[in-house]
C-alpha positions as CSV (number, residue, x, y, z in Angstrom):
1,M,1.0,-12.9,-3.5
2,I,2.5,-9.4,-3.3
3,H,3.8,-8.0,-6.6
4,F,6.8,-5.8,-6.2
5,P,7.9,-3.7,-9.2
6,A,11.1,-5.3,-10.7
7,T,12.2,-2.5,-13.1
8,D,12.2,1.3,-13.2
9,P,9.5,1.4,-15.9
10,E,7.3,-1.0,-13.9
11,F,7.8,1.1,-10.8
12,E,6.8,4.3,-12.7
13,E,3.7,2.6,-14.1
14,M,2.6,1.3,-10.7
15,F,3.3,4.5,-8.8
16,K,2.2,7.4,-11.0
17,T,1.3,9.5,-7.9
18,E,2.1,9.6,-4.2
19,E,-1.4,8.4,-3.5
20,D,-0.8,5.2,-5.7
21,C,2.3,4.6,-3.6
22,M,0.5,5.0,-0.3
23,E,-2.4,2.8,-1.3
24,Y,0.2,0.1,-2.3
25,I,2.1,0.4,1.0
26,I,-1.2,0.2,3.0
27,S,-2.4,-2.8,1.1
28,V,0.9,-4.6,1.6
29,R,1.2,-3.8,5.3
30,W,-2.5,-4.4,6.2
31,P,-3.9,-6.7,3.5
32,E,-7.1,-7.3,5.6
33,G,-7.5,-3.5,6.2
34,Y,-6.1,-1.4,9.0
35,I,-7.5,-1.7,12.6
36,C,-5.9,0.3,15.4
37,P,-4.6,-2.2,18.0
38,I,-5.4,0.2,20.8
39,Y,-8.6,1.9,19.9
40,Q,-10.0,-0.6,17.3
41,H,-10.8,2.2,14.7
42,D,-9.9,2.0,11.0
43,K,-8.5,5.5,10.5
44,L,-4.8,5.9,9.7
């Protein structure tokens, strides 16, 4: 199950850096890992 931050303090704790935010977004969007649908590579 995906955990979304419910409060401002929880958000700030989860996303201390932009990298934390990007890792979260990627894990939610591609929970099994990213694979390009056209070229089948794993680079974003």
